[in-house]
Each structure stands twice: as structure tokens, then as C-alpha cells.
C-alpha positions, 0 to 999 in steps of 0.5 A: 254526446246527445247533449252536444248534438242537441246543442249543435241542433239548437245553434243551427236552428237558431242561426237559421232562424236568425238568417231568415228574420229581420232582427230588431235590436233596440238601442234606446227604450221603446216608449215613454215608459221604457227608456234607456239612459244615454250620455247627454250634453245640452248646449244652452239653457237649463242643465246645459254645459255639462255631460250627464244622462238623459232618458231616450226616447224623450223630449229633452225639455221634459227631462229638464234641459234647454228651453221651452218654445211654442211655435208662436214665441218671438224668442226662439231657443236654438240649443243643441243636444249631444248624445253618446251611447255604447252598444255591443257589436251585433256579431253577425258576419255577412249581415246588413245592419241599419240604424233606424230613427223613428223620430228626432227633433230636428236636424240630426247627425249620426256618427258610428265609431267617429265616422258619419253614418250618412247625410244629416237628417232634416225634418222632425216627424219622419223615420230615417235609417242608415246602412252602418254595416261597414262602420261597425266593429267586428267585436266589442263596443261601438260608440254612437254619437248623435248631434240633434239641433233643435232648430233646422239649418234648413229655413223651410223646415223651420218654417214648416215645422217650428218657427210659427207653428201653432203647437209646442216646438221641442227638441230631442230624440223622442222616438225609439232608435234601434238596429235593423239586422237583415241578411245580405240579400233581403226585402227592403220594403213592400207596398200593397194594393188590395182591393175590395174586389179581392185583387191583390198586388204586392210590390216587393223591393229587394236588395242584392237578389240573385238570379236563382231566387224566387219571391214567394208571398202567402196571404194569411189570416192573422191567426196564421191560417192560409188564404189561397195558394202561394203567390210567386215571381222569379227573381229579376236582378235588374228590376227595382221591385218585383210584383206578386199578383193574385185574386181572392174570392169574397175576402173579408173587407176592411172598414172602420166598422169592420176592421178585418185584417190579413197578413202576407208572409213574403220570402226570398227562397232559393234551393237551400230554403228561405233567405229572408222573410217578412210579415206585412199586415194589410186590409182588402178595401177600396177608397174612392172620391167620386166627383160631384158625389162623396167619399166611398169605401168598398162602394158604400158612401161614408160620412167622416166623423173625425177629430184632429189629434196631436201626438201628445202626452203632458209629462212627456211631450211627443214621446208616447206609448202604445198604451196612449195610442190605444187609449186615444183610439178607444176614446175616439171610438167611444165618442162615435168617431170613425176618423182621425186626422194626423195634425200636423205631422205623421204620428208614431207608426204604433198609433196607425197599427191601432187605427187599423186594428180598431177601425178608424179612417186616417188622414196622414199629413205632411208637416207644413203649418201655413208654411211649406218645405222647399222642394228639395227636402220636401221630396225626401220627406214625402218619400219617408212618409209614404214608404213608412205608412203606405200599407195601413188600410186605415190611411184614406187620404194624404194631406200635403201640408196644412193651411197654405203650407202646401208645396204644390210641386210635391203633390204628385210625389205621393203616387210614386210610392203608393200603388193605391193612388190615394187622393191627395188633399190641401186641408183648408182649400178646394183642391183635387175635387174636394173642399176641406174649408176650415171653420165654415160658418153655418151659412157657408155650410148651407151654401155649399150644400146648395151650390158646391160641387166638390166633395165637402169635408172641413178638415178643421171645424167647430174648434173646441177652445174652452167650454162651448168647444166641439159640441156647441152648434154641432147639432145644426152643423151635422143636420146641414152636413147630412143634407149635403148632396156631396157631404163627406163629414168633417174633423173637429179641432181638436181631440185633446188639450196640448198642455205640457207639464213644465219642468221649469215651473214646478209642474204647472200645466201650460197650454200657452194661453188660449193656443192649445186648450182646444180639446174635447178631452184634457191633456190626460184625456179628461172628458169635457162635456162635448165628448158626450155631445159629439157622442150623441150627435155622431151616433150611427143609431140616430134618435131625435130624443123628443120629450115623451107626451101623452100620445107616446105608445112605446114606439121610437123613430130611428135612423141607420147612419151606419155605412155597413152595419145592419141594426140586426147586428146591433143590440138594444136594451131599455129599462124603466127607472125610479129615482130617489127623492131630494132627501135621500142619501143616494143618487142611484135610481131603482130599475123597475123593468128592463127589456129589448125591442123587437129585432129591427132589420134596418139597413144603412141609410134606412129609417124605421121604428123601435117598438119597445114593447113597454109594460102597461105599468111603464108610466109609474116610472120616472125615466126611460132609458134606451141603450144601443150596442154595436156588433162588438157589444160596446155602447153606442149611446144611451138616450133618456127621457123623463116620463113625467113633468115635475111635480109639486114639492112634498111636505117639508114639515108637520104642522104641530101645536108649536109651529102651526100657523104663520106669523109676521112682523115688520119694521119700517124696511123689513117684513119677517115671515115666520113659518114652521120655525123658520123666519124669512126676511124681506126688504119692503123697499125692493121686495127681495128676500134678505135672508132665511133664519132657522133655529140652527143658523142663517141661510144667506139667500138674498137679492131676489128674485130679479128678472135676469138681464132686465132693470125693474123697479118695485112698483107695489109690495103687499102682504096679507093673510089668506086663511091658513096661508100668508102671501106676499105679492110684489109688482115690478115695473120696467122693460119687462113687467114682473109679478112676484107671489110668495105663499107661506103655508104651515108644513109645506115648502115656501111657494114662489110664483112669478109671471112677466112679459118681455119682448125682443131678442135676449141672451137668457131669461128667468129669475135669479137670487144671490147666495154667497159662492164661498159658502156653497160646497156642492149640489144634487139635482134631478135633471140632465147631467152631469155636465153643464149645457148651453143653448146650442149644446144640449145633447149628450146629457142624461136624465137622472139624479146627479151630485157634484162638489163645488169647483171653480174649473176653467175648461181647458185650463184646470180639468176638474170635470164636470165643471160645477158652475153654469147652466144645468137642463131639465132641472126638477129639483136641486139641493144647494149644499153649503156651509150654513144649511142645505136647502132644496128648490123644486120646480113645477116647470119641465124645461127649467135650467138651473144657473149655478153662478158664472163659469170661470174663464182664463184671462185670454177668454175674457178678451174673446166674446165669442166664448164668453157670453153674457151671463145673469148677474145672480149667483143662483137662477131658474132660467126659461131660456139660456145663452148659446156660446160661440167658438174661437173664431165665430160668434154664436149668431153665425153658427145656426138656428140653435145658436141665435138669441132667444126671441120673445114675443111679449107673451106672458111667461110664468113659473112656479118654485118651492123652497124647502129650508127644513132639515 
């Protein structure tokens, strides 16, 4: 008997709970990693003409069906996908049942048990739902049939989303499908306006409300602790919505720096108890655009440091997962982003949840890539966009389309559903008090700062195509932005490379040529060099890492570029490091001392000085590192400084009776110098080294030193014994006279001294040698690394000992990072690993760049001189100055001071290298 009573109590409790809460029953899977098989028929293209199975959610191209299309493609695919799925009747008499589609590409017709659930939905990126209560069978199986047209019957939908868009155009039910089961009287939705002053307004939209019912709202912390007393309002059966109003004293405010969230439990109650209850997260915060001033959050000026993010994963297209959303947001925060623009469509709602919880300011965008929705369908889609996303505190702007894809007749629609009245912008246009110009050059930035009145934040700038990408010229641009009286930051194009893994091309990556490899990270979120450049430049702890000089006293100037965080809330640590030698088998440095600077009470916007408190022995170390951590103990950035200038190379071999001394031999065209058992061959007609021969084999170093980018001819070639040494002098004439001196001394590396005079503007300057690229296997070096640099992208790299194997990576095409070839900064020494015999080159000059061959380029890049700068002809070079690089749309010379060519005034330039070929 007790068992029966207990079972009845459990049934009653379960029924009561079911009646109170909204129940979600998934018909599809929940994400890319958790799918459900539905019956599927594709009308055209691959695997068409037969009923089979498909994973839902998914893009059908990634499941082997249909045809691939990028928006620019001239030939458009127009297949349809027919879906069938049987599901059990929910068996919930008296309840309302909705079927919800989070996203389907694109025109979607839904049938339940042979009857159409509602109008065909048009628009690929929006949540839509139908009331199917009356279409369901009371018991047994229900048949769901869905027809999805890849191309819309509405030409404006095709124009805005698909026909000419600069992104992949895919098909299918790519976001989850589920049943939403609620009581007959229920809360359909809410919209919240919780301000920084603690005022709280919640619009509650109910259905079938009874006159004796009451709406109750209880604000809570996320742990369930009640905040304040319940808010109540009595039912009004004629009103479309009811309002709960309150005021809370000193709430914890939401911002990207401190993303404090609350929740409100909203209930419909009657005398019997709770009829329906929902939970809504929100944040107390106020966002404003102050005319002729800037962008403000909670009364503090905020500089938006953002990227543009496509919703994308290479294996699954636009079908993602919570893990991917979390990964992306964490990478953005790691890169010191505080903002993200949804380009060019609303994201999965889970990504907005992550932005709310981790802290990112969001620009939420109605699709419209250089073309607009018509007004009829536009009204519907704006409503769907705002109703889904309105309660996210992370959203600070609504984007009404992109780059001319603005239907101005929709501008006022957003405020109809948004009680916060967030500012609507037109990305690319001066509108609504904002200037969001795309891809401004440096001159535009400076002029806008001097004369512009609008709040300035380009919603696309820099452009991360290929290797220069987002980091090149960013330092100059950001310096101008920080001086702009109305500057509000900007959004780099783009966060990730949008490269699909093609199921019709044996799993090859496809970024549609140079249309889509625009990311700071790769398709699987591989970090490019610019990731670290952005991380340093956008660090809220701003340090200009000037080289340490003889006057350094352990004090480092610093600026607080946070909006809300005091430096006293952060953590700072330094360490002194001693590096291994070039001959060591390790790259790890030895930490000799650690410590923390005195706590610095520095408010946002203030400047001060860190007193590191270094020990008196600090100069005995090789490098100083300083790391900043945010209030959550996550690294903001680590700065590094070399303590000493490069020193002379160590002895390479001991002079023995057998090898002591230097000897020479010569023929008509060749001079051979033998030192420590190693023979060095020189061409007497050019003065260039030809090869190096060791007892163990030949090292094919040749063809140098040549002055980079300058034609010279040998004027004089002389050689002589000088006490225990032997020297070779070569003088070259031409546009830049060059003097070369080789010195051979027993027991020491070979010394090379060079001096030249050069005038004018040059891409790069230095000396180069030839070495067969196919013989190189890797490199180890002491200098900045591990990524290569450009003249206008030097920041982000750390000083240390680095190693990387040879690769021929094309940035944005093959994603083997860090790339091997290119310029490497502040090199002290480098070991050139090869199939013949490794050799080491030391430099005596602090600012030497090591050139390792010419970076590989995708064919489309070769036709774009902006991203294909001139490179020295030699394979291995030692540069005093290097090239800047431009972007997809702009040449380097319009991108600011650091992006100009190198100006030489004819003053002598000199340098010293040591070559060690000993084992």
C-alpha cells in the first residue's frame, strides 16, 4: 500500500512539474557532434534521386549531397532536400505544442501528419516555430515532413543571403529542431531592460491569461539566491503584454570585463499554484552612443576591440556545437578582444550565451551582404532576430544589413521589440551618429580624428588575408584610434578562415581561392602570427617595449587601457632568464630569479610606472620577462626584453698541431682557404663563397654575400695572410658600394664584416646567400619568435630560443604554423639545420633580421602586389631593414608610418657575422 501511495505521489509531483515548466523534446540532435538520422531525399547533385538517411542537424553538402556553392559562383545549385521523421506523440492533453527550427537553409515547408504547419519560412539564419497542437495524433506516431529549398522563391532573400554573398552558400536543416511543450496558459516570451542604475523592467508576453491570475517575477543570482522581493502584476486579459517593474540597490553590473549575470524567475500563478514558469538570464547594464563623443557602457567610455566571426566549422559548415562556441569566445578573450561582430547573420543562440557569460560586446546582424531583404520579408526577419536575442546583455548594437544591404524601411523595427532601444547601425556607412567605414586607410583614420564628429568604429578594417593580415599596420592604426576624440575601436576582418573540407574532393580544404582565407586563426582555429600581434597591441595593460639600455633602472612605464578594472585587481610577475647556447640540445631557458612589482593602484585611463624591484645581479641574465594577469588570473600578455646586445661567437674548435694555422690554395678562378680542417671555396671573379667542404661532406652555401635588391659588380678581390689570420677583401661597385672582409683564424668561427652606403627608399636592405632550400630541414635561433615578422608587424613575438622544422606553409591555405620561411626579428644566432651538416651563424648586431627564403603564396596572391611584397633573391639573408606588407584592399604605403619603405640617407651601414661550420 505504501508503495502504491509513493508511486501516486511521484506521478502527481511529475505532472505538476510538467505543467509548470516548458518542456523541450528534441527531434533532431543538439549539435554537430550529436545528431539524429532522418530519412532524406536530395533532388539534384550528388547522392540525389534516392531516399536515404542524413544526420540532422547538418548542411547536406557536408553529408555528401547536392552541390557546393560559394556566393560569388556564377553557376548556382538549386537542389531541394526532402526530410521525413517519425516521432511519438507527446501525450500531453491540454498542452500547447510548438515545433521550433533554430535554422534552416533556406525556404522551409513543414508538414505534420500530412498537413502544413504554417507559411513557408524564408530566411536561412533565423529561429521560427509553428503551433502544431491540433496537428498531432493523441497517441502513436506522428509523421514530420520538411521540404528545404536551397534557393529561396523570394529574390530578395537570395540577394541578401545567397546569390552574391561573400561566404559559403549551403543547404539543409543545420540547427536543431525540437518540440516546445507549454501549458494552455503560458508565457510566450519576455523582454528585459535592466539598467546600470538598478532599474528593472520586464515585459511579459502571455497567452490565454485568465482574469484571476498573477504574474510574479523573482530576481536571483545565478546560484538561486533571491535578490530583492518578488515583483507582481495582476492579469489583464486584453493586454498584449504586462510589465514587471522594480529597482535594485547597487547591483553587480555587466560588462565585458565583469560579466555579472542575474536571472529572473517569471511565473503565472493562480489560487492553485504555479501555472507556468520560465527562467530568463540578464545583466544590469546601460549602453549608449554619446553624440560627438564615444561609446559608453555603464557610464564609462569603452573602446571596442573586435573581430568579425563567421559561424563555421570545416567538417560541418554552419552546424556547430557549444564546444566550438566556447573555443571561439575563449580565443577572442585570449587575444584581448572585448567585442565580436556577427558577420553576416545572427549566430547560434548558444554563442550569445557564451558572450554573456565570458564577457564580449556583440554586434548582432540582420543578413544583407551588399543587398537587402524586401520590406515584407524584412519585417518578419527583424522580428525573429530581435525576439530571439533581445535579452542578451552582450548585444550592444543591431546591424541592419551590411555594406549597402540596408533596407532603410526596417531601421525603426528593432525598437518595436527592444525595450533597451539599442542603436541601429549600417555597417560601412555614416548613420545614426556613427561612422563605421570599412577598410579606411591611415589617412582616413587621422582625418576622421581631426574632423569627424560621428562616433568612429570601422566594423571591418585591416583584413587578415594571407600573412600580413590583421596585425600588419595595426600598431599605427591603433595609435591613431587611441588619439581619436570620438574613437570607439573597430572590428578586424576576420576571426577565422572559412575553409570547408570538401566531401567531393577527397577531404581537401577549400577557401574559394582568396575569398575566404581571411582569418586571424585557421579553420580549426590554428593561431597565425597576427593573433599574438593583436594580443599585444590590444592588451589593456599597455607597455611600449623599448629596448633596455644602460640607463634602465628596473622601472617600466605603463598605461591602464581598461574601462572598469584597476591594476590593483590584476597580477604582475617578472622573471630573469638565462638561455642555452646554440650547441645545446634544449631550447628551454633557465629561470634565475622571479618576483612581482609593487602593487600599482592605477585606474582606467591613468598612466604610471612599474617598479619591478629587480635584484642587483639582473644584468647577468639574458632576458627579462614581464607577465600581466587579469582579475581571473588569465594571461593578458608577456613582454620580453633582451638584456644584452649580441656577443661575439664562442670558439668553434681547438687549434691542434694537426689543424693549427690557415692555408690557402688557388687556381685561375678559385681561392680555397683551409682552416681547422674545413675548406672554404671562393669564386675570384665574383668574390662570392662557392661552398664549404668538411671531412664529413659538403655544405652548399654559395652565391654571397650579395647586397639585397642592388646590382653590384666586383671591383677588387684581395687576400693575404695577417699574422695568425688570413683575410679576404672584396670591393663591389654600383648603386650601393659594398666592402666585404672575411677573416679566418684557427680555433674560431669564420668572421664576416661588411659595409655599404645606400641612398633612397628601399624595400629591404642587407646581405644574402644561396643555400638549396630542398636540403634545409629546420632552424633553431635566439631571437624573436616563433613566428615571422614584417616591418609593420613586429609586435607579439617573444625573445627566446626557438626551433621549428622546415615547412612550405601558405598562410590561410595550408595552416602549418608557425610558417618556416620569411623574416625573423632580433636574431642573435641561428642554426641552419640541413641534410648535409648543420651550421651556425652569429651576429654582432642587435637589430638583425634573419631571412629564410621567400614565403610561399597561393596563386591568387601572386596577382595582388599588396600582399606579395618584394623579397630578396637569396635563400638566407641577414637584413638591417625589411619589407612592410599591405592588405587585400590597400598597398602598404597608405597604411601608416611603419608601412613605408625604408629610407636610407647614404650613411655607412655595417655589420658583423660569424659562421661556425664545426660539429
